DOVEX-397664 format. One record per residue (C-alpha): chain; x, y negated, z negated; residue number from 1. Coordinates in Angstrom, 3 decimals. Layout:
<site kette="A" xx="X" yy="Y" zz="Z" nr="NUM"/>
...
***
This chain:
<site kette="A" xx="-2.761" yy="32.821" zz="-24.808" nr="1"/>
<site kette="A" xx="-6.521" yy="32.633" zz="-24.292" nr="2"/>
<site kette="A" xx="-6.524" yy="28.859" zz="-24.588" nr="3"/>
<site kette="A" xx="-3.734" yy="28.652" zz="-22.038" nr="4"/>
<site kette="A" xx="-5.595" yy="30.843" zz="-19.542" nr="5"/>
<site kette="A" xx="-8.792" yy="28.851" zz="-19.955" nr="6"/>
<site kette="A" xx="-7.039" yy="25.598" zz="-19.154" nr="7"/>
<site kette="A" xx="-5.113" yy="26.876" zz="-16.152" nr="8"/>
<site kette="A" xx="-7.946" yy="26.914" zz="-13.649" nr="9"/>
<site kette="A" xx="-5.623" yy="26.858" zz="-10.659" nr="10"/>
<site kette="A" xx="-2.150" yy="25.825" zz="-9.593" nr="11"/>
<site kette="A" xx="-3.581" yy="22.465" zz="-8.372" nr="12"/>
<site kette="A" xx="-1.889" yy="23.031" zz="-5.033" nr="13"/>
<site kette="A" xx="-3.335" yy="24.509" zz="-1.872" nr="14"/>
<site kette="A" xx="-1.502" yy="27.584" zz="-0.616" nr="15"/>
<site kette="A" xx="-1.329" yy="28.936" zz="2.923" nr="16"/>
<site kette="A" xx="-4.009" yy="31.432" zz="1.950" nr="17"/>
<site kette="A" xx="-6.280" yy="28.586" zz="0.816" nr="18"/>
<site kette="A" xx="-5.886" yy="26.808" zz="4.150" nr="19"/>
<site kette="A" xx="-6.476" yy="29.974" zz="6.160" nr="20"/>
<site kette="A" xx="-9.449" yy="30.907" zz="3.975" nr="21"/>
<site kette="A" xx="-11.015" yy="27.498" zz="4.597" nr="22"/>
<site kette="A" xx="-10.420" yy="27.773" zz="8.339" nr="23"/>
<site kette="A" xx="-12.049" yy="31.217" zz="8.347" nr="24"/>
<site kette="A" xx="-15.139" yy="29.783" zz="6.662" nr="25"/>
<site kette="A" xx="-15.284" yy="26.904" zz="9.151" nr="26"/>
<site kette="A" xx="-15.084" yy="29.348" zz="12.051" nr="27"/>
<site kette="A" xx="-17.679" yy="31.495" zz="10.343" nr="28"/>
<site kette="A" xx="-19.963" yy="28.476" zz="10.094" nr="29"/>
<site kette="A" xx="-19.869" yy="27.854" zz="13.843" nr="30"/>
<site kette="A" xx="-20.247" yy="31.568" zz="14.506" nr="31"/>
<site kette="A" xx="-23.323" yy="31.692" zz="12.274" nr="32"/>
<site kette="A" xx="-24.784" yy="28.722" zz="14.114" nr="33"/>
<site kette="A" xx="-24.283" yy="30.575" zz="17.409" nr="34"/>
<site kette="A" xx="-25.709" yy="33.764" zz="15.938" nr="35"/>
<site kette="A" xx="-28.788" yy="31.930" zz="14.684" nr="36"/>
<site kette="A" xx="-29.561" yy="30.554" zz="18.154" nr="37"/>
<site kette="A" xx="-28.646" yy="33.730" zz="20.035" nr="38"/>
<site kette="A" xx="-31.175" yy="36.073" zz="21.617" nr="39"/>
<site kette="A" xx="-29.980" yy="39.033" zz="19.578" nr="40"/>
<site kette="A" xx="-32.551" yy="40.974" zz="17.606" nr="41"/>
<site kette="A" xx="-32.911" yy="40.401" zz="13.881" nr="42"/>
<site kette="A" xx="-31.421" yy="43.854" zz="13.314" nr="43"/>
<site kette="A" xx="-28.312" yy="42.964" zz="15.306" nr="44"/>
<site kette="A" xx="-27.954" yy="39.629" zz="13.540" nr="45"/>
<site kette="A" xx="-28.213" yy="41.308" zz="10.156" nr="46"/>
<site kette="A" xx="-25.698" yy="43.981" zz="11.147" nr="47"/>
<site kette="A" xx="-23.154" yy="41.413" zz="12.311" nr="48"/>
<site kette="A" xx="-23.757" yy="39.318" zz="9.215" nr="49"/>
<site kette="A" xx="-23.221" yy="42.367" zz="6.985" nr="50"/>
<site kette="A" xx="-19.918" yy="43.237" zz="8.662" nr="51"/>
<site kette="A" xx="-18.758" yy="39.632" zz="8.264" nr="52"/>
<site kette="A" xx="-19.782" yy="39.649" zz="4.586" nr="53"/>
<site kette="A" xx="-17.854" yy="42.837" zz="3.846" nr="54"/>
<site kette="A" xx="-14.768" yy="41.566" zz="5.682" nr="55"/>
<site kette="A" xx="-14.842" yy="38.217" zz="3.857" nr="56"/>
<site kette="A" xx="-15.330" yy="39.940" zz="0.497" nr="57"/>
<site kette="A" xx="-12.358" yy="42.245" zz="1.142" nr="58"/>
<site kette="A" xx="-10.202" yy="39.285" zz="2.183" nr="59"/>
<site kette="A" xx="-11.217" yy="37.375" zz="-0.957" nr="60"/>
<site kette="A" xx="-10.247" yy="40.226" zz="-3.269" nr="61"/>
<site kette="A" xx="-6.962" yy="40.761" zz="-1.398" nr="62"/>
<site kette="A" xx="-5.847" yy="37.113" zz="-1.374" nr="63"/>
<site kette="A" xx="-7.219" yy="36.029" zz="-4.756" nr="64"/>
<site kette="A" xx="-6.845" yy="39.159" zz="-6.869" nr="65"/>
<site kette="A" xx="-4.321" yy="37.497" zz="-9.194" nr="66"/>
<site kette="A" xx="-6.401" yy="34.432" zz="-10.229" nr="67"/>
<site kette="A" xx="-9.520" yy="36.601" zz="-10.383" nr="68"/>
<site kette="A" xx="-7.767" yy="39.057" zz="-12.669" nr="69"/>
<site kette="A" xx="-6.183" yy="36.365" zz="-14.854" nr="70"/>
<site kette="A" xx="-9.418" yy="34.438" zz="-15.305" nr="71"/>
<site kette="A" xx="-11.370" yy="37.639" zz="-15.955" nr="72"/>
<site kette="A" xx="-8.987" yy="38.456" zz="-18.818" nr="73"/>
<site kette="A" xx="-9.569" yy="34.957" zz="-20.167" nr="74"/>
<site kette="A" xx="-13.339" yy="35.240" zz="-19.683" nr="75"/>
<site kette="A" xx="-13.507" yy="38.488" zz="-21.634" nr="76"/>
<site kette="A" xx="-11.096" yy="37.402" zz="-24.372" nr="77"/>
<site kette="A" xx="-13.616" yy="35.564" zz="-26.554" nr="78"/>
<site kette="A" xx="-17.414" yy="35.509" zz="-26.909" nr="79"/>
<site kette="A" xx="-17.865" yy="37.684" zz="-23.824" nr="80"/>
<site kette="A" xx="-21.520" yy="38.608" zz="-24.368" nr="81"/>
<site kette="A" xx="-22.361" yy="35.088" zz="-25.446" nr="82"/>
<site kette="A" xx="-20.995" yy="33.864" zz="-22.101" nr="83"/>
<site kette="A" xx="-23.045" yy="36.476" zz="-20.254" nr="84"/>
<site kette="A" xx="-26.209" yy="35.326" zz="-22.035" nr="85"/>
<site kette="A" xx="-25.400" yy="31.692" zz="-21.259" nr="86"/>
<site kette="A" xx="-24.833" yy="32.610" zz="-17.602" nr="87"/>
<site kette="A" xx="-28.194" yy="34.407" zz="-17.495" nr="88"/>
<site kette="A" xx="-29.922" yy="31.360" zz="-18.971" nr="89"/>
<site kette="A" xx="-28.224" yy="29.059" zz="-16.468" nr="90"/>
<site kette="A" xx="-29.711" yy="31.139" zz="-13.631" nr="91"/>
<site kette="A" xx="-33.086" yy="29.640" zz="-14.545" nr="92"/>
<site kette="A" xx="-31.533" yy="26.236" zz="-13.891" nr="93"/>
<site kette="A" xx="-30.852" yy="27.327" zz="-10.316" nr="94"/>
<site kette="A" xx="-34.510" yy="28.236" zz="-9.780" nr="95"/>
<site kette="A" xx="-35.635" yy="24.995" zz="-11.406" nr="96"/>
<site kette="A" xx="-33.392" yy="22.882" zz="-9.169" nr="97"/>
<site kette="A" xx="-34.531" yy="24.747" zz="-6.053" nr="98"/>
<site kette="A" xx="-38.178" yy="24.291" zz="-6.987" nr="99"/>
<site kette="A" xx="-37.893" yy="20.592" zz="-7.829" nr="100"/>
<site kette="A" xx="-35.797" yy="19.804" zz="-4.748" nr="101"/>
<site kette="A" xx="-38.198" yy="21.577" zz="-2.406" nr="102"/>
<site kette="A" xx="-41.168" yy="19.814" zz="-3.952" nr="103"/>
<site kette="A" xx="-39.740" yy="16.344" zz="-3.330" nr="104"/>
<site kette="A" xx="-38.549" yy="17.108" zz="0.212" nr="105"/>
<site kette="A" xx="-40.813" yy="16.455" zz="3.243" nr="106"/>
<site kette="A" xx="-42.474" yy="19.678" zz="4.352" nr="107"/>
<site kette="A" xx="-41.172" yy="19.360" zz="7.907" nr="108"/>
<site kette="A" xx="-37.613" yy="19.472" zz="6.556" nr="109"/>
<site kette="A" xx="-38.276" yy="22.884" zz="5.067" nr="110"/>
<site kette="A" xx="-39.328" yy="24.437" zz="8.365" nr="111"/>
<site kette="A" xx="-37.100" yy="27.481" zz="8.866" nr="112"/>
<site kette="A" xx="-37.067" yy="26.969" zz="12.623" nr="113"/>
<site kette="A" xx="-37.900" yy="30.593" zz="13.435" nr="114"/>
<site kette="A" xx="-40.176" yy="31.444" zz="16.319" nr="115"/>
<site kette="A" xx="-43.262" yy="33.544" zz="15.735" nr="116"/>
<site kette="A" xx="-41.690" yy="36.472" zz="17.573" nr="117"/>
<site kette="A" xx="-38.623" yy="36.453" zz="15.332" nr="118"/>
<site kette="A" xx="-40.629" yy="35.986" zz="12.170" nr="119"/>
<site kette="A" xx="-42.933" yy="38.891" zz="13.030" nr="120"/>
<site kette="A" xx="-40.152" yy="41.261" zz="14.043" nr="121"/>
<site kette="A" xx="-40.296" yy="44.571" zz="12.173" nr="122"/>
<site kette="A" xx="-37.415" yy="45.009" zz="9.770" nr="123"/>
<site kette="A" xx="-35.236" yy="48.063" zz="10.263" nr="124"/>
<site kette="A" xx="-33.834" yy="50.144" zz="7.430" nr="125"/>
<site kette="A" xx="-30.329" yy="48.884" zz="8.192" nr="126"/>
<site kette="A" xx="-31.418" yy="45.253" zz="8.222" nr="127"/>
<site kette="A" xx="-32.995" yy="45.733" zz="4.782" nr="128"/>
<site kette="A" xx="-29.790" yy="47.307" zz="3.468" nr="129"/>
<site kette="A" xx="-27.836" yy="44.402" zz="4.936" nr="130"/>
<site kette="A" xx="-30.131" yy="41.867" zz="3.295" nr="131"/>
<site kette="A" xx="-29.432" yy="43.559" zz="-0.040" nr="132"/>
<site kette="A" xx="-25.653" yy="44.002" zz="0.171" nr="133"/>
<site kette="A" xx="-24.642" yy="40.654" zz="1.709" nr="134"/>
<site kette="A" xx="-26.098" yy="38.464" zz="-1.091" nr="135"/>
<site kette="A" xx="-24.326" yy="40.612" zz="-3.698" nr="136"/>
<site kette="A" xx="-20.925" yy="40.158" zz="-2.031" nr="137"/>
<site kette="A" xx="-21.290" yy="36.471" zz="-1.163" nr="138"/>
<site kette="A" xx="-20.805" yy="34.994" zz="-4.675" nr="139"/>
<site kette="A" xx="-17.186" yy="36.159" zz="-4.834" nr="140"/>
<site kette="A" xx="-15.943" yy="34.526" zz="-1.628" nr="141"/>
<site kette="A" xx="-18.195" yy="31.467" zz="-1.914" nr="142"/>
<site kette="A" xx="-17.249" yy="30.693" zz="-5.508" nr="143"/>
<site kette="A" xx="-13.543" yy="31.174" zz="-4.773" nr="144"/>
<site kette="A" xx="-13.639" yy="28.799" zz="-1.816" nr="145"/>
<site kette="A" xx="-16.074" yy="26.127" zz="-2.905" nr="146"/>
<site kette="A" xx="-15.425" yy="25.974" zz="-6.622" nr="147"/>
<site kette="A" xx="-11.924" yy="27.423" zz="-7.188" nr="148"/>
<site kette="A" xx="-10.197" yy="26.051" zz="-4.069" nr="149"/>
<site kette="A" xx="-12.183" yy="22.923" zz="-3.204" nr="150"/>
<site kette="A" xx="-12.614" yy="21.650" zz="-6.770" nr="151"/>
<site kette="A" xx="-10.077" yy="23.537" zz="-8.875" nr="152"/>
<site kette="A" xx="-7.150" yy="22.900" zz="-6.546" nr="153"/>
<site kette="A" xx="-7.846" yy="19.203" zz="-6.097" nr="154"/>
<site kette="A" xx="-5.638" yy="16.872" zz="-8.135" nr="155"/>
<site kette="A" xx="-7.201" yy="14.053" zz="-10.099" nr="156"/>
<site kette="A" xx="-10.692" yy="13.648" zz="-11.548" nr="157"/>
<site kette="A" xx="-11.770" yy="11.113" zz="-8.913" nr="158"/>
<site kette="A" xx="-10.850" yy="13.395" zz="-6.019" nr="159"/>
<site kette="A" xx="-12.462" yy="16.333" zz="-7.803" nr="160"/>
<site kette="A" xx="-15.738" yy="14.416" zz="-7.924" nr="161"/>
<site kette="A" xx="-15.429" yy="13.701" zz="-4.194" nr="162"/>
<site kette="A" xx="-14.755" yy="17.388" zz="-3.542" nr="163"/>
<site kette="A" xx="-17.723" yy="18.270" zz="-5.737" nr="164"/>
<site kette="A" xx="-19.989" yy="16.649" zz="-3.126" nr="165"/>
<site kette="A" xx="-17.961" yy="17.853" zz="-0.140" nr="166"/>
<site kette="A" xx="-18.192" yy="21.480" zz="-1.231" nr="167"/>
<site kette="A" xx="-21.916" yy="21.074" zz="-1.897" nr="168"/>
<site kette="A" xx="-22.564" yy="19.907" zz="1.680" nr="169"/>
<site kette="A" xx="-20.394" yy="22.643" zz="3.140" nr="170"/>
<site kette="A" xx="-22.017" yy="25.267" zz="0.908" nr="171"/>
<site kette="A" xx="-25.467" yy="24.272" zz="2.107" nr="172"/>
<site kette="A" xx="-24.513" yy="24.241" zz="5.782" nr="173"/>
<site kette="A" xx="-23.074" yy="27.768" zz="5.770" nr="174"/>
<site kette="A" xx="-26.544" yy="28.979" zz="4.789" nr="175"/>
<site kette="A" xx="-28.137" yy="27.418" zz="7.876" nr="176"/>
<site kette="A" xx="-28.657" yy="30.866" zz="9.419" nr="177"/>
<site kette="A" xx="-31.005" yy="31.732" zz="6.556" nr="178"/>
<site kette="A" xx="-33.295" yy="28.910" zz="7.684" nr="179"/>
<site kette="A" xx="-33.393" yy="29.493" zz="11.408" nr="180"/>
<site kette="A" xx="-30.689" yy="26.940" zz="12.179" nr="181"/>
<site kette="A" xx="-32.346" yy="24.037" zz="10.372" nr="182"/>
<site kette="A" xx="-29.628" yy="22.230" zz="8.328" nr="183"/>
<site kette="A" xx="-32.171" yy="20.037" zz="6.503" nr="184"/>
<site kette="A" xx="-33.677" yy="23.143" zz="4.914" nr="185"/>
<site kette="A" xx="-30.325" yy="23.820" zz="3.229" nr="186"/>
<site kette="A" xx="-30.454" yy="20.641" zz="1.128" nr="187"/>
<site kette="A" xx="-31.763" yy="22.558" zz="-1.934" nr="188"/>
<site kette="A" xx="-28.713" yy="24.812" zz="-1.615" nr="189"/>
<site kette="A" xx="-26.486" yy="21.733" zz="-1.588" nr="190"/>
<site kette="A" xx="-28.102" yy="20.705" zz="-4.867" nr="191"/>
<site kette="A" xx="-27.427" yy="24.056" zz="-6.531" nr="192"/>
<site kette="A" xx="-23.847" yy="23.871" zz="-5.221" nr="193"/>
<site kette="A" xx="-23.485" yy="20.649" zz="-7.207" nr="194"/>
<site kette="A" xx="-24.894" yy="22.540" zz="-10.180" nr="195"/>
<site kette="A" xx="-22.369" yy="25.371" zz="-9.743" nr="196"/>
<site kette="A" xx="-19.574" yy="22.851" zz="-9.304" nr="197"/>
<site kette="A" xx="-20.396" yy="21.016" zz="-12.523" nr="198"/>
<site kette="A" xx="-20.598" yy="24.303" zz="-14.422" nr="199"/>
<site kette="A" xx="-17.197" yy="25.293" zz="-13.050" nr="200"/>
<site kette="A" xx="-15.636" yy="21.964" zz="-14.017" nr="201"/>
<site kette="A" xx="-16.976" yy="22.373" zz="-17.568" nr="202"/>
<site kette="A" xx="-16.226" yy="26.072" zz="-18.048" nr="203"/>
<site kette="A" xx="-12.849" yy="25.988" zz="-16.239" nr="204"/>
<site kette="A" xx="-13.316" yy="29.633" zz="-15.353" nr="205"/>
<site kette="A" xx="-14.443" yy="30.872" zz="-11.936" nr="206"/>
<site kette="A" xx="-16.103" yy="33.955" zz="-13.422" nr="207"/>
<site kette="A" xx="-18.800" yy="31.873" zz="-15.059" nr="208"/>
<site kette="A" xx="-20.082" yy="30.626" zz="-11.695" nr="209"/>
<site kette="A" xx="-19.487" yy="33.986" zz="-9.994" nr="210"/>
<site kette="A" xx="-21.719" yy="35.683" zz="-12.572" nr="211"/>
<site kette="A" xx="-24.428" yy="32.995" zz="-12.389" nr="212"/>
<site kette="A" xx="-24.357" yy="33.095" zz="-8.588" nr="213"/>
<site kette="A" xx="-24.399" yy="36.907" zz="-8.571" nr="214"/>
<site kette="A" xx="-27.335" yy="37.113" zz="-10.991" nr="215"/>
<site kette="A" xx="-29.277" yy="34.579" zz="-8.940" nr="216"/>
<site kette="A" xx="-28.660" yy="36.460" zz="-5.690" nr="217"/>
<site kette="A" xx="-29.328" yy="39.820" zz="-7.350" nr="218"/>
<site kette="A" xx="-32.712" yy="38.606" zz="-8.579" nr="219"/>
<site kette="A" xx="-33.549" yy="37.698" zz="-4.988" nr="220"/>
<site kette="A" xx="-32.938" yy="41.201" zz="-3.651" nr="221"/>
<site kette="A" xx="-35.259" yy="42.991" zz="-6.065" nr="222"/>
<site kette="A" xx="-38.167" yy="42.774" zz="-3.615" nr="223"/>
<site kette="A" xx="-36.145" yy="44.188" zz="-0.658" nr="224"/>
<site kette="A" xx="-34.982" yy="47.058" zz="-2.880" nr="225"/>
<site kette="A" xx="-38.563" yy="47.872" zz="-3.870" nr="226"/>
<site kette="A" xx="-39.585" yy="47.669" zz="-0.207" nr="227"/>
<site kette="A" xx="-36.720" yy="49.995" zz="0.750" nr="228"/>
<site kette="A" xx="-37.733" yy="52.551" zz="-1.877" nr="229"/>
<site kette="A" xx="-41.323" yy="52.407" zz="-0.621" nr="230"/>
<site kette="A" xx="-40.105" yy="53.059" zz="2.922" nr="231"/>
<site kette="A" xx="-37.997" yy="56.030" zz="1.842" nr="232"/>
<site kette="A" xx="-40.854" yy="57.664" zz="-0.028" nr="233"/>
<site kette="A" xx="-43.598" yy="56.730" zz="2.396" nr="234"/>
***
């Protein structure tokens, strides 16, 4: 039973939910681009982004609860803690790829595009909370769409390889808001999307990349959490 679950990554056929989910992400991409260039305060942008993250997470769990549940059972069936340790080790690969990619890229490509006024804006308590919660929710919806749907539901190895690069580009672009609207600065994220995609194609279980992605994002919110605690006890 475990071997069967491991091999059945997806039904290899896009459903109506898959199509709608992809459309939602495309619309979200254009909305994020507008939000990045808008005159809203950083607090407002973070608030809107948080609401969108929660809504997308809820939609992901609602539409994909069955494959998530089935693959979780498979993930836990054998060598569970060994898989967790492997996932934790693979997180270091994400940091390594980000570091190497950024080192070889021209510095002007890495400009986040933010004005001095935006960069110096004082963070509110709510914006800090938003910056903590959103990255912890994102791995679920992003892994389902980019790895499970884009790669897992594509028939044929050749097309899967094509989709491996397509999802990497798309994955990078949806993070444009994090870099002040500069798409070139998202290239390192496209590289780690390739990394996640390859891991998914090898593991054949979406929970492996969800956990790696979650651990990576969680490690990035440690500083905001410490800052939040300092604010509360100041």
